[in-house]
N, C-alpha and C positions, 0 to 999 in steps of 0.2 A: 247287616249282621247275618251270620250263618249259624247253624246248629252246633258247629264245633265249639262255640263259645259256651255251650252247656256241658262241657266235658267234666265229669266228676273225678274224684281221686281214683287212682288206678285200681285200688283194691275193691272199689265199688262193684266191679264186674262180678265178683264172687256172690254178691247179693242180688243179682238180677233174677227175678222170678223165673222159674222153669217154664211157666206158661207163656211168658214173653218170648223166650227163645223158640219154643215150639210153634207159636203163632207166626213168628217172623220166617221160620223155615218152611212154612206151609203145612204144618201138621194140622190134623183136624180132630176135634174132641168127639169121642163116641157118644151117640145119642142116648144110649141106655146107661152106660157106666161113665160118670163124670170124671173119674180118676184115670180113665183109659184114653190114650191118644194114638192115632194112626199116623205113623211117621215114615220118612223115607227109608228107614231101616226096620220097618215092621212096627207092630204095636208095642206100647210100653205103658206102665202105670206110674202115676205121680202121687206121692204122699208128702206134702209139704215141700221140703228141699231135696227129697230123695226120689229116685226113679228106678224102675226095674224093667228091663227088656224082656218081653214074653218069649221070644224065640231062642234067646241065648241064656236066659235065666241069670244074666249079670246086670249090673247097674252101677249107681254111684250117687254122689251128693253134690248139689250145687250146679250153677250154670256152666262152669268150666268143664266138669265131667260130662255134662250133657252134650256140649258141643264136640268134645273129643269123641263121644260115642256116635253122634249123628253124622259128623263130617269126617270121621276117621283121621283126626288130627292129633299131634302131640300137644303138650301143655302150652308151650310158647305160642304157636299159631292159633290155638283155641282162644287164648287170652286176647290176641290181636284181633281175631274175628269179632269177639264180643265188644272190644273197645271201638272197632270200626262201625259195627252195625247197631249195637244196642246201648252203647255208652257215649256215643257221639252224635246223637240226634236221629238215628234211624228209628222209625216207628213201626211196631208190629202191626200186621194186618189180620183182622179177625177172620176166621174161617168157620165154615159150617161142618156138619157131620158128613160122612161119606155118602155118595149117591147109591142108588139101588144096585149099581154094577160093582160097587165096592171101592171105586176110586174117589179121590177127594173132589168136592164140589164147592168152589168159593162162594161165599155170601155175596150177592150183588151189592157193591158199595155205592152204586148210583144207578139210575135208570138210563142205560145207554151211555154213549160217550159224553165226556164233559163238554158242555157248551156254555162258555162264559159270555156274558153280555159284552157287546162291542163298546169300548169307551167312546164317549161323546163329550168333548171338551166344552161344547156350547151349552151343555146342561150343568157344568161344574159349579157355576155361580149359584144355581138353584139348590144344589146339594149342600154347598157351603152355608147358604142362608138358612136352610132347614136345620142343619146340625148345630149351627151357632145360635140362631135366634129361638128356635123352638125346643131344642134339646140341651141348650146351655153349654155346648162343647167349645172349648177355646181354640181359636185359630192356630195358636202356637203348638197345640197338641195335634190338630188335624193336618197341618201342612206337611210335617215329615211323613205321615202316612200317605198323603197324596203324592208327594215327590217320589216315594219308594214304589208307588203303584199298588199298594195294599188297600187303598181306598180310591174309588173313582166314580164317575157318573156314567150311566148308560143313556141311550137315546130317549128313553121314557122319563128321564130325570130321576131314576131310582139311585139311591146310594148303594154301591157295590163294595162289600168288604171281603177280600180274598182270604180263603183258607189255604195254607201252604204247608209243605212237608219236605223233609230231607235236605240234602245239599247238592246243588243249589236249591233254594226254596222254590220248589215247583208248585204251581197252583193245583189244588185238588178239588176246588169248589169255591162257592161264594155265597155269603148271606146277602139278600136283597132287602132294602127297606124303602118303601114308598115315601115320597116327600110332598105329596099332595094333601088335600084336606081329609081324604079317607085313610084310615089306619090300615096299612098293608105291609106284610112281610112275607118273604119266601126264600127259596134256595135256587141257585142256578141249576139248570138241567144237568144231570149226571154227577152232581156233587157227591164226593166220598167223605162223609163226616169222620169215619173211623181212620182215615189216613192222615189227617192234619187238622189245623185249627187257625183261627184268626188270633193274632197276638200283638202286643206292644209292651214296652217297658224298658227297664234298666237291665242290661245284660248281666251285670255282676250281682244282681240281687238274688238272695236265697228265698225271698218271700214270693210265692206264686198264688194268685187268686183266680179261681175258675168262676166265670159268669155265664149266664144263659144266652147272652147275645153280644154282638160286637159293640153296640152302643153302650151297654152296661160295662163292658170291659174298659172302653175308653173313658167312661164316666168315673169308674173307680180309680183308674190310673191318674186322671186329672186331679183327684183329691189326695192321692197317695203316690206321688211320682217316684218313690224309691222302690217300687215293686214291679213284678212282671204280671201281666193280666192276659188271660186266655178266654176265648169264647168257646163253649161246647155246642153252640148252634142249636139250642133247645135244652129241654130238661132231660139230661142223660146221666144216669148214675154210674156207668162204667164204660167210658170211652175206651176203645182198644189201645189208644196211645198213652193212657194214664199210667199203667205200670212202668213204662219206660221212663217217664218223668219222675215217678216216685223213687226209682233206684238212684237217681242223681242227687238225692239228699236235699231236695227243696222242702221248705215248710209250706205245704199245700193247704189252702183254705177253700172250702166250697162256699162260694158267695151267691148261691142261687136265690131266686126271688123269695120274699117273705109271704108265701102263700102255701096252700096245701100241697100242690105238685112239687114246688121247690123244696119244702121241708121233707117230703117223703123221699125225693130223690137224694137229698143230702144225707138223710139217715141211711139209705141203702148204700151210698158211696162209702160212708164211714164204716158200715158193717163189713164191706168188702175190702176196704183199705184202712186199717186202723190208725194210720199215721195222719190221715186227713182230718182237718178240724172244720167245724161249721163257722161261717162268718155271715150272719144274717143281717140284711139291710134294715135300717131303722124305718124306712118307708117300703113301699112295695118292691122296688128294684133300685139299683144304684143310680140310674138316671133320675129317678124321683128324689133320691137323697141329694143329688147334685143340684137339681133345679130348685129344691126347697131352700137351699142356702143362698140363692140369688136375692 
């Protein structure tokens, strides 16, 4: 599957948040004035769905007007740009404030270049055994992930869950989960969490559940196979890719863990994005819910 299958109705491009357009085009938010953005055509201010350009004192309303202003396009090409980049799976990249010299300075999305663990098929049986016997995950759910390359084993016997983005779905990182007696989790070196996510589920579903980890996403999907499940790779209240998903009309639920960090992050997410709903596990996390049913 590719992200073109997430295409919303055509008129949804009008509802794309201005912040998502600005982030995608490399604009940076001012450090002191949160309404001010530094763009390719100079600074502008955003108030809800309206924007005003500082240098020309003109502006407009909505994502289409903003793209027309930034890219100097007519209405038709502006709509096509939005459909291609923000309504068909392209994910906005978060940026930081301008550097001391006045130019934009990207936020490091990972520490150095991405270094994914090398797959080792000799360790795959160990990963399967861990996920099935100790985490209660069904082979029928795991095998499609393994065949697609979104789940594999590295030479240390860790389970590797790929974070992907864009079309084609290019790897932008990976969650790592130890399969030994010691509880261990980590991320591949250079992982860019804000560029993509681990996901599985039914492409046509409008129900989308956010979980803290790949194993929780797989666990929830196993219990609710009619939905889409994503991992935020940690407790993250406002992933940079979330606004682009919200604009596509999904019913998004925050399924973070039933603990203080999970509850706090869920509350923050709902404050920032009012259409998101809380979905609290009846146990600590969704894998605990799954294994408690065995």
